[in-house]
MIDO-949090 format. One record per residue: residue number from 1; residue in three letters; x, y, z of N, C-alpha, C in turn. Coordinates in Angstrom, 2 decimals, padded with zeros to 5 digits. Layout:
BEGIN
NUM / ALA / X / Y / Z / X / Y / Z / X / Y / Z
...
This chain:
BEGIN
1 / MET / -034.28 / 013.31 / -037.77 / -033.34 / 014.32 / -037.40 / -033.00 / 014.20 / -035.93
2 / LYS / -034.05 / 013.93 / -035.11 / -033.84 / 013.79 / -033.69 / -032.93 / 012.59 / -033.45
3 / THR / -033.09 / 011.53 / -034.19 / -032.28 / 010.34 / -034.05 / -030.84 / 010.65 / -034.44
4 / LEU / -030.68 / 011.45 / -035.46 / -029.35 / 011.83 / -035.90 / -028.65 / 012.65 / -034.83
5 / LEU / -029.35 / 013.57 / -034.19 / -028.75 / 014.37 / -033.13 / -028.37 / 013.51 / -031.93
6 / VAL / -029.25 / 012.55 / -031.58 / -028.95 / 011.66 / -030.45 / -027.73 / 010.82 / -030.80
7 / ALA / -027.65 / 010.28 / -031.97 / -026.52 / 009.46 / -032.39 / -025.24 / 010.29 / -032.41
8 / LEU / -025.34 / 011.50 / -032.89 / -024.20 / 012.40 / -032.93 / -023.74 / 012.74 / -031.52
9 / ALA / -024.67 / 013.00 / -030.63 / -024.35 / 013.31 / -029.23 / -023.70 / 012.11 / -028.55
10 / LEU / -024.24 / 010.92 / -028.78 / -023.66 / 009.71 / -028.18 / -022.27 / 009.44 / -028.74
11 / GLY / -022.08 / 009.64 / -030.02 / -020.77 / 009.44 / -030.65 / -019.75 / 010.42 / -030.12
12 / THR / -020.16 / 011.67 / -029.95 / -019.27 / 012.69 / -029.42 / -018.93 / 012.36 / -027.97
13 / ALA / -019.90 / 011.93 / -027.23 / -019.67 / 011.57 / -025.83 / -018.70 / 010.41 / -025.73
14 / ALA / -018.81 / 009.46 / -026.65 / -017.93 / 008.30 / -026.63 / -016.49 / 008.72 / -026.94
15 / VAL / -016.35 / 009.71 / -027.81 / -015.03 / 010.18 / -028.17 / -014.45 / 011.04 / -027.04
16 / ILE / -015.25 / 011.87 / -026.42 / -014.79 / 012.79 / -025.37 / -014.54 / 012.05 / -024.07
17 / ALA / -015.33 / 011.05 / -023.76 / -015.23 / 010.34 / -022.49 / -013.82 / 009.81 / -022.23
18 / PRO / -013.20 / 009.12 / -023.18 / -011.85 / 008.62 / -022.88 / -010.86 / 009.76 / -022.69
19 / ILE / -011.06 / 010.86 / -023.35 / -010.14 / 011.99 / -023.19 / -010.36 / 012.64 / -021.84
20 / ALA / -011.60 / 012.79 / -021.45 / -011.90 / 013.47 / -020.21 / -011.68 / 012.59 / -018.99
21 / ALA / -011.68 / 011.27 / -019.14 / -011.49 / 010.39 / -018.00 / -010.07 / 010.54 / -017.48
22 / PRO / -009.90 / 010.49 / -016.17 / -008.55 / 010.64 / -015.62 / -007.65 / 009.50 / -016.11
23 / VAL / -006.42 / 009.86 / -016.40 / -005.46 / 008.88 / -016.87 / -005.03 / 008.07 / -015.64
24 / ALA / -005.07 / 006.78 / -015.76 / -004.68 / 005.92 / -014.64 / -003.19 / 006.11 / -014.36
25 / ALA / -002.85 / 006.26 / -013.09 / -001.45 / 006.43 / -012.71 / -000.68 / 005.15 / -012.98
26 / GLN / 000.56 / 005.33 / -013.42 / 001.40 / 004.18 / -013.69 / 001.77 / 003.55 / -012.35
27 / THR / 001.56 / 002.31 / -012.21 / 001.90 / 001.65 / -010.96 / 003.30 / 001.05 / -011.06
28 / LEU / 004.10 / 001.43 / -010.12 / 005.46 / 000.91 / -010.05 / 005.50 / -000.23 / -009.05
29 / PRO / 006.36 / -001.17 / -009.28 / 006.47 / -002.24 / -008.30 / 007.01 / -001.66 / -006.99
30 / PRO / 006.66 / -002.26 / -005.87 / 007.17 / -001.74 / -004.60 / 008.69 / -001.87 / -004.56
31 / ALA / 009.33 / -000.89 / -003.93 / 010.79 / -000.90 / -003.83 / 011.22 / -001.97 / -002.84
32 / VAL / 012.20 / -002.74 / -003.22 / 012.80 / -003.71 / -002.32 / 014.17 / -003.15 / -001.95
33 / ILE / 014.40 / -003.02 / -000.66 / 015.61 / -002.36 / -000.17 / 016.47 / -003.34 / 000.61
34 / ILE / 017.78 / -003.21 / 000.41 / 018.73 / -003.93 / 001.27 / 019.61 / -002.89 / 001.96
35 / ILE / 020.11 / -003.25 / 003.12 / 020.95 / -002.36 / 003.92 / 022.32 / -003.01 / 004.09
36 / VAL / 023.37 / -002.20 / 003.95 / 024.74 / -002.68 / 004.14 / 025.45 / -001.71 / 005.10
37 / ASP / 026.02 / -002.24 / 006.16 / 026.81 / -001.44 / 007.11 / 028.26 / -001.52 / 006.66
38 / MET / 028.69 / -000.54 / 005.88 / 030.04 / -000.57 / 005.33 / 031.10 / -000.43 / 006.42
39 / ASP / 030.80 / 000.26 / 007.52 / 031.76 / 000.32 / 008.63 / 032.03 / -001.08 / 009.16
40 / GLN / 030.97 / -001.86 / 009.30 / 031.13 / -003.24 / 009.77 / 031.90 / -004.07 / 008.75
41 / VAL / 031.64 / -003.84 / 007.47 / 032.39 / -004.54 / 006.43 / 033.88 / -004.25 / 006.57
42 / PHE / 034.22 / -002.96 / 006.76 / 035.64 / -002.58 / 006.90 / 036.25 / -003.21 / 008.15
43 / GLN / 035.50 / -003.25 / 009.24 / 036.03 / -003.72 / 010.52 / 036.09 / -005.24 / 010.65
44 / THR / 035.15 / -005.95 / 010.03 / 035.07 / -007.39 / 010.28 / 035.51 / -008.27 / 009.13
45 / SER / 035.69 / -007.71 / 007.94 / 036.14 / -008.55 / 006.83 / 037.59 / -008.95 / 007.07
46 / ALA / 037.99 / -010.06 / 006.49 / 039.37 / -010.53 / 006.64 / 040.36 / -009.47 / 006.15
47 / ALA / 040.07 / -008.90 / 004.99 / 040.96 / -007.88 / 004.42 / 041.02 / -006.66 / 005.34
48 / GLY / 039.88 / -006.27 / 005.87 / 039.84 / -005.11 / 006.76 / 040.62 / -005.34 / 008.04
49 / LYS / 040.48 / -006.52 / 008.63 / 041.20 / -006.83 / 009.87 / 042.71 / -006.82 / 009.66
50 / ILE / 043.16 / -007.45 / 008.58 / 044.60 / -007.49 / 008.30 / 045.12 / -006.07 / 008.07
51 / ALA / 044.41 / -005.30 / 007.26 / 044.85 / -003.94 / 006.95 / 044.85 / -003.08 / 008.20
52 / GLN / 043.84 / -003.25 / 009.07 / 043.80 / -002.46 / 010.31 / 045.02 / -002.76 / 011.18
53 / GLY / 045.41 / -004.02 / 011.24 / 046.61 / -004.39 / 012.01 / 047.86 / -003.74 / 011.44
54 / GLU / 047.98 / -003.77 / 010.12 / 049.15 / -003.16 / 009.47 / 049.15 / -001.65 / 009.67
55 / LEU / 047.99 / -001.04 / 009.53 / 047.90 / 000.42 / 009.71 / 048.18 / 000.81 / 011.16
56 / LYS / 047.72 / 000.01 / 012.11 / 047.97 / 000.30 / 013.52 / 049.46 / 000.27 / 013.82
57 / THR / 050.16 / -000.70 / 013.24 / 051.61 / -000.78 / 013.43 / 052.29 / 000.49 / 012.92
58 / ARG / 051.86 / 000.96 / 011.77 / 052.44 / 002.19 / 011.21 / 052.10 / 003.40 / 012.06
59 / LEU / 050.86 / 003.47 / 012.52 / 050.45 / 004.59 / 013.37 / 051.23 / 004.57 / 014.68
60 / ASP / 051.42 / 003.39 / 015.25 / 052.22 / 003.28 / 016.48 / 053.65 / 003.77 / 016.24
61 / GLY / 054.20 / 003.45 / 015.07 / 055.54 / 003.92 / 014.71 / 055.60 / 005.44 / 014.61
62 / ILE / 054.57 / 006.02 / 014.02 / 054.52 / 007.49 / 013.90 / 054.44 / 008.11 / 015.30
63 / GLN / 053.58 / 007.55 / 016.15 / 053.44 / 008.10 / 017.50 / 054.73 / 007.94 / 018.31
64 / ALA / 055.42 / 006.82 / 018.14 / 056.69 / 006.63 / 018.83 / 057.72 / 007.65 / 018.35
65 / ARG / 057.72 / 007.90 / 017.05 / 058.66 / 008.90 / 016.50 / 058.34 / 010.29 / 017.03
66 / VAL / 057.06 / 010.63 / 017.11 / 056.65 / 011.94 / 017.66 / 057.15 / 012.07 / 019.09
67 / GLN / 056.94 / 011.04 / 019.87 / 057.36 / 011.08 / 021.28 / 058.87 / 011.20 / 021.41
68 / SER / 059.60 / 010.45 / 020.58 / 061.06 / 010.50 / 020.60 / 061.56 / 011.90 / 020.25
69 / LEU / 060.99 / 012.47 / 019.20 / 061.41 / 013.81 / 018.78 / 061.04 / 014.85 / 019.84
70 / ARG / 059.86 / 014.70 / 020.41 / 059.41 / 015.64 / 021.44 / 060.38 / 015.64 / 022.62
71 / THR / 060.79 / 014.46 / 023.04 / 061.72 / 014.34 / 024.16 / 063.08 / 014.92 / 023.79
72 / SER / 063.60 / 014.52 / 022.63 / 064.91 / 014.97 / 022.19 / 064.96 / 016.48 / 022.01
73 / PHE / 064.00 / 017.01 / 021.27 / 063.99 / 018.45 / 021.03 / 063.70 / 019.24 / 022.30
74 / GLY / 062.85 / 018.69 / 023.15 / 062.55 / 019.38 / 024.41 / 063.77 / 019.53 / 025.28
75 / THR / 064.56 / 018.44 / 025.38 / 065.78 / 018.48 / 026.19 / 066.79 / 019.45 / 025.58
76 / GLU / 066.93 / 019.37 / 024.26 / 067.90 / 020.24 / 023.59 / 067.48 / 021.71 / 023.70
77 / GLU / 066.19 / 021.97 / 023.56 / 065.71 / 023.36 / 023.67 / 065.95 / 023.90 / 025.08
78 / GLN / 065.74 / 023.05 / 026.07 / 065.96 / 023.46 / 027.45 / 067.45 / 023.77 / 027.68
79 / THR / 068.32 / 022.91 / 027.14 / 069.76 / 023.13 / 027.27 / 070.17 / 024.43 / 026.58
80 / LEU / 069.64 / 024.67 / 025.39 / 069.96 / 025.92 / 024.68 / 069.50 / 027.13 / 025.49
81 / GLY / 068.35 / 027.05 / 026.09 / 067.85 / 028.16 / 026.90 / 068.72 / 028.41 / 028.11
82 / GLN / 069.26 / 027.36 / 028.71 / 070.09 / 027.50 / 029.91 / 071.51 / 027.93 / 029.60
83 / THR / 071.98 / 027.68 / 028.38 / 073.37 / 027.98 / 028.04 / 073.52 / 029.24 / 027.20
84 / ARG / 072.47 / 030.01 / 027.11 / 072.55 / 031.23 / 026.30 / 073.55 / 032.21 / 026.91
85 / PRO / 074.53 / 032.62 / 026.09 / 075.53 / 033.56 / 026.60 / 074.90 / 034.95 / 026.83
86 / THR / 075.43 / 035.63 / 027.81 / 074.90 / 036.95 / 028.14 / 075.66 / 038.06 / 027.43
87 / ALA / 076.88 / 037.79 / 027.01 / 077.69 / 038.82 / 026.36 / 077.98 / 038.41 / 024.92
88 / PRO / 078.09 / 039.40 / 024.03 / 078.45 / 039.08 / 022.65 / 079.88 / 038.54 / 022.59
89 / GLY / 080.14 / 037.82 / 021.52 / 081.48 / 037.28 / 021.34 / 081.42 / 035.93 / 020.66
90 / ALA / 082.52 / 035.20 / 020.76 / 082.64 / 033.90 / 020.12 / 081.62 / 032.91 / 020.68
91 / ALA / 081.39 / 032.95 / 021.99 / 080.43 / 032.03 / 022.61 / 079.02 / 032.31 / 022.10
92 / ALA / 078.67 / 033.58 / 021.96 / 077.34 / 033.95 / 021.46 / 077.17 / 033.52 / 020.01
93 / THR / 078.21 / 033.68 / 019.22 / 078.16 / 033.28 / 017.81 / 077.99 / 031.76 / 017.70
94 / ALA / 078.73 / 031.03 / 018.50 / 078.62 / 029.56 / 018.50 / 077.22 / 029.14 / 018.96
95 / TRP / 076.70 / 029.81 / 019.98 / 075.36 / 029.48 / 020.48 / 074.30 / 029.75 / 019.41
96 / GLU / 074.42 / 030.88 / 018.69 / 073.48 / 031.21 / 017.62 / 073.52 / 030.18 / 016.50
97 / ALA / 074.72 / 029.65 / 016.22 / 074.85 / 028.60 / 015.20 / 074.12 / 027.34 / 015.67
98 / LYS / 074.24 / 027.03 / 016.97 / 073.53 / 025.86 / 017.52 / 072.01 / 026.06 / 017.42
99 / VAL / 071.55 / 027.27 / 017.71 / 070.11 / 027.56 / 017.63 / 069.63 / 027.41 / 016.19
100 / LYS / 070.43 / 027.92 / 015.25 / 070.05 / 027.82 / 013.84 / 069.98 / 026.35 / 013.41
101 / ASP / 070.98 / 025.56 / 013.82 / 071.00 / 024.13 / 013.50 / 069.79 / 023.43 / 014.14
102 / PHE / 069.51 / 023.78 / 015.39 / 068.36 / 023.20 / 016.10 / 067.06 / 023.52 / 015.38
103 / THR / 066.88 / 024.75 / 014.96 / 065.67 / 025.18 / 014.26 / 065.53 / 024.44 / 012.93
104 / THR / 066.63 / 024.30 / 012.21 / 066.60 / 023.59 / 010.93 / 066.21 / 022.13 / 011.13
105 / ARG / 066.82 / 021.47 / 012.11 / 066.51 / 020.06 / 012.37 / 065.06 / 019.90 / 012.84
106 / LYS / 064.58 / 020.84 / 013.61 / 063.19 / 020.77 / 014.10 / 062.21 / 020.91 / 012.92
107 / GLN / 062.51 / 021.82 / 012.00 / 061.67 / 021.98 / 010.81 / 061.70 / 020.72 / 009.94
108 / GLN / 062.88 / 020.12 / 009.82 / 063.00 / 018.89 / 009.04 / 062.20 / 017.76 / 009.70
109 / ALA / 062.24 / 017.69 / 011.02 / 061.49 / 016.66 / 011.74 / 059.99 / 016.89 / 011.56
110 / GLU / 059.55 / 018.14 / 011.61 / 058.14 / 018.44 / 011.40 / 057.71 / 018.05 / 009.98
111 / ALA / 058.57 / 018.32 / 009.00 / 058.27 / 017.94 / 007.62 / 058.21 / 016.41 / 007.48
112 / GLU / 059.11 / 015.72 / 008.16 / 059.11 / 014.25 / 008.14 / 057.80 / 013.71 / 008.72
113 / LEU / 057.38 / 014.26 / 009.87 / 056.15 / 013.80 / 010.51 / 054.93 / 014.11 / 009.65
114 / THR / 054.93 / 015.26 / 009.02 / 053.82 / 015.62 / 008.13 / 053.74 / 014.63 / 006.97
115 / LYS / 054.88 / 014.31 / 006.39 / 054.93 / 013.36 / 005.26 / 054.47 / 011.98 / 005.71
116 / ARG / 054.93 / 011.52 / 006.87 / 054.53 / 010.20 / 007.37 / 053.03 / 010.16 / 007.63
117 / ASN / 052.50 / 011.25 / 008.18 / 051.06 / 011.30 / 008.44 / 050.26 / 011.31 / 007.14
118 / GLU / 050.72 / 012.07 / 006.15 / 050.05 / 012.10 / 004.85 / 050.07 / 010.71 / 004.20
119 / ASP / 051.22 / 010.03 / 004.29 / 051.34 / 008.68 / 003.73 / 050.39 / 007.73 / 004.45
120 / PHE / 050.30 / 007.86 / 005.77 / 049.40 / 007.01 / 006.55 / 047.95 / 007.24 / 006.12
121 / GLN / 047.55 / 008.50 / 006.01 / 046.17 / 008.82 / 005.61 / 045.87 / 008.32 / 004.20
122 / ALA / 046.84 / 008.46 / 003.30 / 046.65 / 007.97 / 001.93 / 046.50 / 006.45 / 001.94
123 / SER / 047.28 / 005.77 / 002.75 / 047.19 / 004.31 / 002.84 / 045.84 / 003.89 / 003.42
124 / ARG / 045.39 / 004.59 / 004.44 / 044.09 / 004.29 / 005.04 / 042.98 / 004.45 / 004.00
125 / GLN / 043.01 / 005.54 / 003.25 / 042.00 / 005.77 / 002.22 / 042.09 / 004.72 / 001.13
126 / TYR / 043.29 / 004.28 / 000.81 / 043.48 / 003.25 / -000.22 / 042.88 / 001.92 / 000.24
127 / VAL / 043.07 / 001.59 / 001.51 / 042.47 / 000.36 / 002.06 / 040.94 / 000.44 / 001.95
128 / LEU / 040.36 / 001.56 / 002.38 / 038.91 / 001.73 / 002.31 / 038.41 / 001.62 / 000.88
129 / LYS / 039.14 / 002.21 / -000.06 / 038.73 / 002.17 / -001.46 / 038.76 / 000.74 / -002.00
130 / GLN / 039.81 / 000.00 / -001.68 / 039.90 / -001.38 / -002.18 / 038.76 / -002.24 / -001.65
131 / ILE / 038.45 / -002.08 / -000.36 / 037.37 / -002.88 / 000.23 / 036.03 / -002.45 / -000.36
132 / ASN / 035.83 / -001.16 / -000.51 / 034.58 / -000.67 / -001.11 / 034.45 / -001.16 / -002.55
133 / ASP / 035.53 / -001.07 / -003.32 / 035.50 / -001.54 / -004.71 / 035.23 / -003.04 / -004.78
134 / GLY / 035.78 / -003.80 / -003.84 / 035.54 / -005.24 / -003.81 / 034.12 / -005.58 / -003.39
135 / ALA / 033.53 / -004.74 / -002.53 / 032.17 / -005.00 / -002.03 / 031.09 / -004.64 / -003.05
136 / GLN / 031.34 / -003.69 / -003.92 / 030.29 / -003.22 / -004.84 / 029.71 / -004.32 / -005.73
137 / PRO / 030.52 / -005.14 / -006.40 / 029.92 / -006.20 / -007.22 / 029.15 / -007.22 / -006.37
138 / ILE / 029.61 / -007.43 / -005.15 / 028.92 / -008.36 / -004.25 / 027.55 / -007.79 / -003.88
139 / ILE / 027.50 / -006.52 / -003.59 / 026.23 / -005.86 / -003.25 / 025.29 / -005.94 / -004.46
140 / THR / 025.82 / -005.70 / -005.64 / 025.01 / -005.78 / -006.86 / 024.44 / -007.19 / -007.04
141 / ALA / 025.26 / -008.21 / -006.81 / 024.79 / -009.59 / -006.94 / 023.70 / -009.91 / -005.91
142 / ILE / 023.88 / -009.44 / -004.68 / 022.87 / -009.68 / -003.64 / 021.58 / -008.94 / -003.99
143 / MET / 021.70 / -007.75 / -004.53 / 020.49 / -007.02 / -004.97 / 019.72 / -007.84 / -005.99
144 / LYS / 020.42 / -008.39 / -006.97 / 019.75 / -009.20 / -008.00 / 019.11 / -010.43 / -007.39
145 / GLU / 019.82 / -011.10 / -006.50 / 019.30 / -012.31 / -005.86 / 018.02 / -012.03 / -005.06
146 / ARG / 017.99 / -010.90 / -004.41 / 016.85 / -010.56 / -003.56 / 015.80 / -009.72 / -004.27
147 / GLY / 016.05 / -009.41 / -005.52 / 015.11 / -008.58 / -006.27 / 015.06 / -007.16 / -005.73
148 / ALA / 016.16 / -006.70 / -005.17 / 016.21 / -005.35 / -004.58 / 016.44 / -004.31 / -005.66
149 / SER / 015.82 / -003.18 / -005.46 / 016.02 / -002.06 / -006.38 / 016.85 / -000.95 / -005.75
150 / ILE / 017.08 / -001.05 / -004.44 / 017.83 / -000.02 / -003.72 / 018.74 / -000.70 / -002.70
151 / ALA / 019.98 / -000.23 / -002.62 / 020.90 / -000.63 / -001.55 / 021.27 / 000.65 / -000.80
152 / LEU / 021.05 / 000.64 / 000.50 / 021.35 / 001.81 / 001.33 / 022.45 / 001.50 / 002.33
153 / ALA / 023.23 / 002.52 / 002.63 / 024.20 / 002.39 / 003.71 / 023.44 / 002.39 / 005.03
154 / GLU / 023.87 / 001.58 / 005.95 / 023.20 / 001.47 / 007.23 / 023.09 / 002.83 / 007.91
155 / GLY / 024.10 / 003.65 / 007.78 / 024.10 / 004.97 / 008.40 / 023.06 / 005.92 / 007.82
156 / ALA / 022.50 / 005.59 / 006.67 / 021.50 / 006.45 / 006.04 / 020.08 / 006.13 / 006.50
157 / THR / 019.95 / 005.15 / 007.39 / 018.61 / 004.76 / 007.84 / 018.41 / 005.14 / 009.29
158 / LEU / 017.17 / 005.43 / 009.64 / 016.83 / 005.68 / 011.04 / 016.54 / 004.37 / 011.73
159 / GLN / 015.79 / 003.52 / 011.06 / 015.46 / 002.19 / 011.57 / 015.30 / 001.27 / 010.37
160 / HIS / 015.53 / 000.01 / 010.62 / 015.27 / -000.99 / 009.58 / 015.17 / -002.36 / 010.23
161 / SER / 014.51 / -003.24 / 009.54 / 014.35 / -004.61 / 010.00 / 015.64 / -005.38 / 009.72
162 / ALA / 015.98 / -006.26 / 010.61 / 017.19 / -007.07 / 010.43 / 017.12 / -007.91 / 009.15
163 / SER / 015.92 / -008.20 / 008.69 / 015.78 / -009.04 / 007.49 / 016.28 / -008.37 / 006.22
164 / VAL / 016.42 / -007.05 / 006.22 / 016.91 / -006.36 / 005.03 / 018.41 / -006.06 / 005.11
165 / ASP / 019.03 / -006.37 / 006.26 / 020.46 / -006.11 / 006.45 / 021.26 / -007.28 / 005.87
166 / VAL / 022.05 / -007.00 / 004.86 / 022.82 / -008.05 / 004.17 / 024.32 / -007.95 / 004.46
167 / THR / 024.66 / -007.19 / 005.50 / 026.08 / -006.95 / 005.81 / 026.86 / -008.25 / 005.99
168 / ASN / 026.31 / -009.19 / 006.75 / 027.03 / -010.45 / 006.99 / 027.26 / -011.22 / 005.70
169 / ASP / 026.28 / -011.18 / 004.79 / 026.46 / -011.84 / 003.48 / 027.58 / -011.17 / 002.70
170 / VAL / 027.61 / -009.84 / 002.74 / 028.66 / -009.10 / 002.02 / 030.03 / -009.47 / 002.58
171 / VAL / 030.15 / -009.49 / 003.91 / 031.44 / -009.82 / 004.54 / 031.86 / -011.24 / 004.17
172 / ALA / 030.95 / -012.20 / 004.25 / 031.28 / -013.59 / 003.94 / 031.78 / -013.73 / 002.50
173 / ARG / 031.11 / -013.10 / 001.58 / 031.52 / -013.20 / 000.16 / 032.81 / -012.42 / -000.10
174 / LEU / 032.96 / -011.28 / 000.58 / 034.18 / -010.47 / 000.41 / 035.39 / -011.23 / 000.94
175 / ASP / 035.22 / -011.96 / 002.03 / 036.34 / -012.74 / 002.58 / 036.83 / -013.77 / 001.57
176 / LYS / 035.92 / -014.30 / 000.74 / 036.31 / -015.28 / -000.28 / 036.94 / -014.61 / -001.50
177 / SER / 036.35 / -013.49 / -001.91 / 036.83 / -012.86 / -003.14 / 037.99 / -011.88 / -002.93
178 / LEU / 038.12 / -011.34 / -001.72 / 039.16 / -010.34 / -001.45 / 039.69 / -010.56 / -000.03
179 / PRO / 040.50 / -011.61 / 000.17 / 040.94 / -011.92 / 001.53 / 041.99 / -010.94 / 002.07
180 / ARG / 042.58 / -010.16 / 001.19 / 043.65 / -009.25 / 001.62 / 043.70 / -008.05 / 000.67
181 / VAL / 044.06 / -006.90 / 001.21 / 044.28 / -005.71 / 000.40 / 045.65 / -005.14 / 000.74
182 / SER / 046.14 / -004.27 / -000.10 / 047.41 / -003.61 / 000.16 / 047.19 / -002.46 / 001.13
183 / SER / 048.06 / -002.35 / 002.11 / 047.93 / -001.24 / 003.05 / 048.93 / -000.13 / 002.74
184 / THR / 049.50 / -000.19 / 001.55 / 050.41 / 000.86 / 001.11 / 049.83 / 001.49 / -000.15
185 / ALA / 049.52 / 002.76 / -000.04 / 048.96 / 003.48 / -001.19 / 049.99 / 003.57 / -002.30
186 / PRO / 049.54 / 003.50 / -003.54 / 050.49 / 003.68 / -004.64 / 051.05 / 005.10 / -004.61
187 / ALA / 052.24 / 005.23 / -005.10 / 052.87 / 006.55 / -005.13 / 052.07 / 007.49 / -006.02
188 / ALA / 051.96 / 008.71 / -005.57 / 051.26 / 009.72 / -006.36 / 052.08 / 010.00 / -007.62
189 / PRO / 051.38 / 010.24 / -008.74 / 052.13 / 010.54 / -009.97 / 052.92 / 011.83 / -009.80
190 / ALA / 054.07 / 011.84 / -010.40 / 054.94 / 013.02 / -010.33 / 054.29 / 014.19 / -011.06
191 / ALA / 054.47 / 015.35 / -010.50 / 053.93 / 016.56 / -011.12 / 054.70 / 016.86 / -012.40
192 / PRO / 053.99 / 017.28 / -013.46 / 054.70 / 017.60 / -014.70 / 055.59 / 018.82 / -014.51
193 / ARG / 056.69 / 018.79 / -015.23 / 057.66 / 019.91 / -015.10 / 057.41 / 020.94 / -016.14
């Protein structure tokens, strides 16, 4: 009987021991990280450089137009202020018509500048999107080649070793696969009526 109790106790202990033993933590492979400076990709890739030149030309055109309008409207506004009639009559009516025309043209010019600026911003965003879209498969390929499990933007890091920065590789491959992008955003779809 004593032997039976000992055997039963040992058998129970053998069954309970694996349950009571701590479960071994699952070990994950260490994370391999690569860093990409997308700002540098935008600035130094062939497509980025060409697009930046085209966008700068457009921005310079907008700024020149702003300056031209500012000068023209400033002079005209000053003339209107100096020629304001003091007495009612035909001269006052004609002057009021000039003021109304001036105000209308100024509003139209402001609307033109707003539209040009919106178009410029849309084109800039379109350039960034094309370069980003072109870089993503390249980043994925470099991750596979290096056995990386994470790709981080350079701006998301406080410090990192130069050995994990693959920006130059991304730029070199992007220059081959996407040497140029469009700097004109596609027209927005028309609103339904």
